[in-house]
C-alpha positions in Angstrom: -4.9 0.3 0.3 -8.5 1.4 0.9 -9.9 4.7 -0.4 -12.8 6.2 1.4 -15.1 9.0 0.1 -16.8 9.6 3.4 -17.4 12.8 5.4 -19.1 11.6 8.6 -16.4 11.4 11.3 -17.9 8.2 12.8 -17.9 6.4 9.5 -14.4 7.6 8.7 -13.1 6.2 12.0 -14.9 2.9 11.3 -13.4 2.6 7.9 -9.9 3.2 9.3 -10.7 0.5 11.9 -11.8 -1.9 9.1 -8.5 -1.5 7.2 -5.8 -4.1 7.7 -2.8 -2.9 9.8 -0.4 -3.4 6.8 -2.4 -1.1 4.5 -3.2 2.6 4.2 -6.8 4.0 4.4 -6.9 7.1 2.4 -9.4 9.7 3.5 -8.1 12.9 2.0 -10.0 13.7 -1.3 -6.9 15.0 -3.1 -4.8 12.0 -2.1 -7.7 9.7 -3.0 -7.8 11.2 -6.5 -4.1 10.6 -6.9 -4.3 7.0 -5.6 -7.1 6.2 -8.0 -5.3 7.5 -11.0 -1.8 6.4 -10.2 -2.0 3.8 -7.4 -3.4 0.4 -6.8 -6.2 0.5 -4.2 -8.0 -2.8 -3.5 -11.3 -1.1 -2.7 -13.1 2.2 -2.7 -15.6 2.8 0.1 -18.2 5.5 -0.4 -21.2 6.7 1.6 -24.1 8.7 0.4 -22.8 11.8 2.2 -19.4 11.6 0.5 -18.2 13.5 -2.5 -17.7 11.2 -5.5 -15.3 11.9 -8.4 -16.9 12.1 -11.9 -15.1 10.4 -14.8 -12.0 9.9 -12.8 -9.5 7.7 -14.7 -8.9 4.4 -12.8 -5.5 2.8 -13.3 -7.0 -0.6 -12.7 -10.6 -1.6 -12.1 -11.4 -1.1 -8.5 -14.4 -2.6 -6.6 -16.6 0.0 -4.9 -18.5 -0.6 -1.6 -21.4 1.8 -1.1 -22.7 2.3 2.5 -26.3 3.3 2.2 -28.4 4.9 4.8 -30.5 1.8 5.0 -27.4 -0.3 5.8 -26.1 2.0 8.4 -29.6 2.2 10.1 -29.8 -1.6 10.1 -26.4 -1.9 11.8 -27.4 0.6 14.4 -30.6 -1.3 15.1 -28.6 -4.6 15.4 -26.1 -3.0 17.8 -28.9 -1.7 20.1 -30.4 -5.2 20.2 -27.2 -6.8 21.5 -26.5 -6.9 25.2 -22.8 -6.4 24.8 -22.3 -4.9 21.3 -19.6 -2.5 22.2 -19.1 1.1 20.9 -20.7 2.3 17.7 -17.3 2.8 15.8 -16.1 -0.7 16.8 -19.4 -2.3 15.8 -19.5 -0.4 12.5 -15.8 -1.1 11.8 -16.3 -4.9 12.2 -19.3 -4.8 9.8 -17.4 -2.8 7.2 -14.4 -5.2 7.6 -16.6 -8.1 6.7 -18.0 -6.3 3.7 -14.5 -5.3 2.6 -13.3 -8.9 2.7 -16.2 -10.1 0.6 -16.0 -7.2 -1.9 -12.2 -7.1 -2.3 -11.4 -10.8 -2.4 -9.3 -10.9 -5.6 -5.5 -11.4 -5.3 -3.8 -8.2 -6.6 -0.3 -7.9 -8.3 0.9 -6.5 -5.0 -0.3 -9.6 -3.1 1.5 -11.8 -5.7 4.7 -9.7 -5.4 4.8 -10.0 -1.6 4.3 -13.8 -2.0 7.0 -14.0 -4.6 9.4 -12.0 -2.4 8.7 -14.4 0.5 9.5 -17.4 -1.7 12.7 -15.7 -2.9 13.7 -14.9 0.7 12.8 -18.5 1.8 10.4 -17.4 4.5 7.1 -15.4 4.7 7.8 -11.7 5.0 7.4 -10.3 8.6 4.3 -8.0 9.1 6.4 -4.8 9.3 8.1 -5.5 6.0 4.8 -6.4 4.4 3.3 -3.1 5.7 6.3 -1.1 4.4 6.3 -2.9 1.0 2.5 -2.8 0.5 2.3 1.0 1.1 5.1 1.7 -1.5 3.8 -0.8 -4.1 0.2 0.3 -3.8 0.9 4.1 -3.9 4.4 4.6 -5.4 3.8 8.2 -6.5 3.0 9.2 -2.9 5.8 7.2 -1.3 8.5 8.8 -3.4 10.8 9.6 -0.4 11.0 8.9 3.4 8.8 11.8 4.5 5.4 10.0 4.0 6.7 6.7 5.3 8.1 8.4 8.5 4.7 10.1 8.9 2.9 6.8 8.5 5.1 5.5 11.4 4.6 8.6 13.5 8.4 9.1 13.4 10.8 11.6 12.1 13.0 10.5 9.2 16.0 10.4 11.5 14.2 8.3 14.1 13.1 5.9 11.3 16.6 5.5 10.0 17.9 5.0 13.5 15.5 2.2 14.2 16.7 0.4 11.0 20.4 0.9 12.0 19.7 -0.6 15.5 18.3 -3.7 13.8 21.3 -4.0 11.4 19.1 -3.2 8.4 20.0 -1.2 5.3 18.6 2.3 5.2 14.8 2.4 4.7 15.6 4.6 1.7 17.2 1.6 0.0 14.1 -0.6 0.5 12.0 2.3 -0.7 14.0 2.7 -3.9 13.9 -1.0 -4.7 10.1 -1.2 -4.1 9.5 1.8 -6.3 11.5 0.2 -9.1 9.2 -2.9 -8.7 6.2 -0.6 -9.3 8.0 0.8 -12.3 8.6 -2.8 -13.6 4.9 -3.7 -13.1 3.8 -0.7 -15.1 6.3 -1.4 -17.9 5.0 -5.0 -18.2 2.3 -3.3 -20.3 4.3 -2.8 -23.5 2.0 0.0 -24.6 3.2 2.2 -21.7 6.4 4.2 -22.3 9.2 4.9 -19.9 8.4 8.6 -20.0 4.8 7.9 -19.0 5.9 5.8 -16.0 8.4 8.4 -15.0 5.6 11.0 -15.0 3.2 8.8 -13.1 5.6 7.9 -10.3 7.3 11.2 -9.8 10.7 10.7 -11.4 12.0 14.0 -12.9 12.4 12.5 -16.4 12.6 9.2 -18.2 16.4 9.5 -18.2 16.4 9.9 -14.4 14.3 6.8 -14.1 16.6 4.8 -16.3 19.7 5.9 -14.5 18.1 5.1 -11.1 17.0 1.7 -12.2 20.4 0.7 -13.7 22.5 2.1 -10.8 20.3 0.3 -8.3 19.5 -3.0 -9.9 21.8 -3.3 -13.0 18.8 -3.9 -15.1 17.4 -1.7 -17.9 13.7 -0.7 -18.4 13.7 -3.0 -21.5 14.9 -5.9 -19.4 12.3 -5.5 -16.6 9.5 -5.6 -19.1 10.0 -9.3 -19.4 9.1 -12.1 -17.0 12.7 -13.1 -16.8 13.7 -9.5 -16.0 11.0 -9.3 -13.3 12.2 -12.5 -11.7 15.8 -11.2 -11.7 14.6 -8.1 -10.0 12.9 -9.9 -7.2 15.7 -12.4 -6.7 18.4 -9.7 -6.7 16.5 -7.7 -4.1 15.7 -10.8 -1.9 19.3 -12.1 -2.0 20.8 -8.7 -1.2 18.3 -7.3 1.4 16.1 -10.2 2.6 18.7 -12.6 4.0 18.0 -14.4 7.3 19.6 -11.6 9.4 17.6 -8.9 7.6 14.4 -10.8 8.0 15.1 -11.2 11.7 15.8 -7.5 11.9 12.5 -6.7 10.3 10.7 -8.9 12.9 12.2 -6.6 15.5 10.2 -3.7 14.0 6.9 -5.3 14.9 5.4 -2.0 16.2 6.5 0.1 13.1 3.0 0.9 12.0 1.3 0.2 15.3 0.6 3.8 16.2 -1.3 4.3 12.9 -4.0 1.8 13.8 -4.2 2.5 17.5 
């Protein structure tokens, strides 16, 4: 996930273009504030014309890429000097993408989780599954039900469920609940964090509701998932139940799930 504090429409479009198809680019200031305090963005992009939060609590340290007027002017000059430079948004998006990759090069816990799930499944995760999983893991308080996921796919909830059924997959709600529990487990790996704090951060109605949801879904308790052994059991249980060869093939058939978002 990339968060952008930018107001210029051209720069906003370029930042969206610079984002990877499997990740969200958050432009709304309210959503950005929630993502910074309760999510796991890999980068914040800001420009000198964008509002900037003061003393906003970051959940994890996040690198910040600042687009100065000098940088933007240099890019525009370079574009005009090229015979076939293309449009301004495309040119700027490519330049921002290069800066993003340099600035946000560290492997995150979400990257590691996706790799671990691929190993547990015995195959790399298909791009649609990676896009689905990354969105939920990076912003679990926002993706607390199917509404925002359906919106990200430009589909209704019914249409999203129907696409999963046609591919022989479990309901997208099942994948959503498991991935949110993984975000819970990651936060609980910090033993100074209480179950009640995690429940509040991720939108569960209470710590009791969180515990019941986790146990009924996974058979594991919050205490168990705090440990490395519990985390591994969580990943393996999910992979063996919902990432078998048929399921992975079904996910491959959803290759255009998020395509409309980046078009």
